[in-house]
C-alpha positions in Angstrom: -0.2 -0.1 -0.1 1.5 3.3 -1.1 0.0 6.6 -0.7 0.8 7.4 -4.7 -2.3 9.1 -6.2 -4.0 6.2 -8.6 -6.7 8.1 -10.7 -9.7 5.8 -11.2 -11.5 5.1 -14.5 -14.4 6.6 -13.7 -17.1 9.1 -15.5 -18.0 9.4 -19.0 -16.1 8.5 -21.9 -14.6 10.6 -24.3 -17.1 11.0 -27.0 -19.8 11.0 -24.2 -18.1 14.2 -22.7 -18.2 15.8 -26.0 -21.7 15.1 -26.6 -22.9 16.3 -22.9 -21.0 19.1 -23.1 -22.5 20.2 -26.4 -26.1 19.8 -24.5 -25.1 21.8 -21.7 -23.8 24.8 -23.7 -26.9 24.6 -25.8 -29.1 24.9 -22.7 -26.9 27.7 -21.2 -27.2 29.9 -24.6 -31.0 29.1 -25.0 -31.5 30.3 -21.3 -29.2 33.3 -21.9 -31.1 34.6 -24.8 -34.3 33.8 -23.0 -33.2 36.1 -20.0 -31.8 38.9 -22.7 -34.4 39.1 -25.2 -37.3 40.5 -23.2 -34.6 43.3 -22.5 -33.4 44.1 -25.3 -37.3 44.0 -26.6 -38.0 46.4 -24.1 -35.2 48.8 -25.3 -36.6 48.7 -29.0 -40.4 49.3 -27.8 -39.0 52.3 -25.8 -37.4 53.5 -29.2 -40.2 52.9 -31.2 -42.5 54.4 -29.1 -40.7 57.6 -28.0 -39.8 56.4 -24.6 -36.1 56.1 -26.1 -36.0 59.7 -26.8 -32.6 61.9 -25.4 -33.9 63.0 -22.0 -34.1 67.0 -22.1 -31.7 69.5 -21.0 -31.8 70.8 -17.3 -32.8 74.1 -18.7 -35.7 72.5 -21.1 -36.9 70.4 -18.2 -36.7 72.7 -15.2 -40.0 74.3 -15.8 -42.4 71.1 -16.2 -44.6 69.7 -13.5 -42.5 67.2 -11.1 -44.8 64.6 -12.7 -44.1 65.1 -16.1 -40.0 65.0 -15.4 -38.5 61.4 -16.7 -37.3 59.0 -13.9 -33.5 59.9 -14.2 -34.7 63.8 -13.3 -37.2 63.5 -10.9 -35.4 61.0 -8.7 -37.4 58.0 -9.3 -36.7 54.4 -10.1 -37.1 52.7 -13.4 -39.9 49.8 -12.5 -39.1 46.6 -14.2 -41.7 45.8 -17.0 -43.4 42.6 -17.3 -41.5 41.4 -19.7 -38.3 41.6 -18.1 -39.9 39.1 -15.6 -40.4 36.8 -17.8 -36.8 36.5 -19.1 -35.9 35.3 -15.6 -37.5 32.1 -16.4 -34.1 31.4 -18.3 -32.1 31.3 -15.7 -33.0 27.6 -15.0 -31.8 26.8 -18.2 -28.8 28.4 -17.8 -28.0 26.9 -14.6 -28.9 23.7 -16.0 -26.4 23.6 -18.6 -23.7 25.0 -16.5 -24.0 21.9 -14.1 -24.2 19.5 -17.1 -21.0 21.2 -18.3 -19.4 21.1 -15.0 -20.6 17.4 -14.4 -18.9 16.1 -17.4 -16.0 17.9 -17.1 -15.1 17.7 -13.5 -16.3 14.4 -12.2 -13.5 12.3 -11.1 -12.7 9.7 -8.7 -9.1 8.5 -7.4 -7.4 6.6 -4.3 -4.1 8.1 -2.2 -3.1 5.6 0.2 -6.8 4.2 1.6 -8.2 7.4 1.0 -11.0 7.4 -1.9 -12.1 11.0 -3.6 -15.0 11.5 -5.5 -15.1 15.0 -7.1 -18.8 16.0 -8.7 -19.7 19.4 -10.5 -19.5 21.1 -7.4 -17.5 20.0 -5.0 -15.0 17.0 -3.9 -15.5 14.5 -0.7 -12.8 12.0 0.7 -13.1 9.1 2.7 -10.7 6.9 4.6 -11.9 3.2 3.1 -9.9 1.9 5.7 -12.3 3.1 8.6 -15.2 3.8 6.5 -18.5 1.8 6.7 -18.5 -0.1 3.0 -20.9 -1.7 1.3 -22.1 -2.4 -1.8 -24.6 -0.6 -3.9 -25.9 0.3 -7.6 -26.7 3.2 -9.5 -28.9 3.3 -12.9 -26.8 4.3 -15.9 -28.2 5.4 -19.4 -26.2 3.9 -22.5 -27.0 5.0 -26.3 -29.6 2.9 -27.2 -31.5 4.5 -24.4 -32.0 1.5 -22.3 -31.3 2.0 -18.8 -28.5 -0.5 -17.1 -27.4 -1.0 -13.3 -24.2 -0.2 -12.2 -22.6 -1.9 -9.1 -20.8 0.6 -6.7 -18.9 0.9 -3.3 -20.4 3.3 -0.9 -18.2 4.6 1.9 -19.4 6.2 4.4 -17.5 7.9 7.6 -18.2 6.6 10.5 -17.7 9.9 12.6 -19.3 12.7 10.0 -21.3 10.6 7.9 -19.5 11.7 4.9 -20.2 9.5 1.9 -18.7 8.7 -1.1 -20.1 6.5 -4.1 -17.6 4.9 -6.4 -18.8 3.5 -9.6 -17.3 0.3 -10.5 -17.2 0.8 -14.4 -14.8 2.5 -16.4 -14.9 4.8 -19.2 -16.3 2.4 -21.9 -15.4 -1.0 -19.9 -17.2 -3.5 -18.2 -15.7 -2.6 -15.1 -12.7 -1.2 -13.5 -9.3 -2.2 -14.7 -7.9 -5.3 -12.5 -5.3 -2.7 -11.0 -7.7 -0.3 -9.6 -10.5 -3.0 -8.5 -7.3 -4.6 -6.3 -6.4 -1.3 -5.0 -9.7 -0.8 -3.5 -9.8 -4.2 -2.0 -6.5 -3.3 -0.3 -7.4 0.0 0.6 -10.8 -1.3 2.5 -8.8 -4.2 4.1 -5.8 -2.0 5.3 -5.7 -2.8 9.0 -9.2 -3.5 9.4 -10.3 -6.3 12.1 -11.6 -9.6 10.2 -14.8 -10.1 12.7 -17.7 -7.9 13.8 -19.3 -5.2 12.1 -16.2 -5.3 9.6 -16.5 -8.9 8.3 -18.8 -7.5 5.5 -16.1 -5.1 4.2 -13.7 -8.1 3.6 -16.7 -10.2 1.8 -16.6 -6.9 -0.6 -13.2 -6.4 -0.6 -13.0 -10.5 -1.9 -15.5 -9.6 -4.4 -13.7 -7.2 -5.7 -10.4 -9.2 -5.8 -12.7 -11.5 -7.9 -13.9 -9.4 -10.4 -10.3 -8.4 -10.8 -9.2 -11.9 -12.0 -11.8 -12.3 -14.0 -12.0 -8.8 -16.1 -13.9 -10.5 -18.9 -16.7 -11.8 -16.6 -16.6 -15.3 -18.2 
């Protein structure tokens, strides 16, 4: 067991990354246009109806009643029209697009000794596999033909803080992680861990990982 950083082959394949990034950019672009369009439309409408005319000078406006002064001269504030409020509906599309781009580009996982780190769109979580509560899990994943498959995972929860990380056991374009990565996970889980009591199941899970590593073709 070494403290050398081992990057795990999790996340989307290069082609999937490109596709998801393009979709995210399109969502963000559509949302941005939706937000800006009412503002631009208000300005265009103001010019067409005369509200966009230059403001009168002080000499021209000083004899006007206060109610007829433009907001900039009377001290009032410009109100937000209903059209501009409609533009706020585009904000969720912008946020969704940015989230998709960040998720596909930032998602990663790695081992440093017994510590497993998983990075998502907005942050990174780290758990020590040697002391964490480790169980098996599964996540649903959509593949190219639109069918959904269940990908096995290792779920580790820090017993002290409750922090949890989920490591998928499927690599980029692979049926499972590489044998070297599976063995590294198994070694991290069992390093210094007692074999009895509540830790017995963790040793069973580590044994299953080693079995998967010994049969990468699944035959």
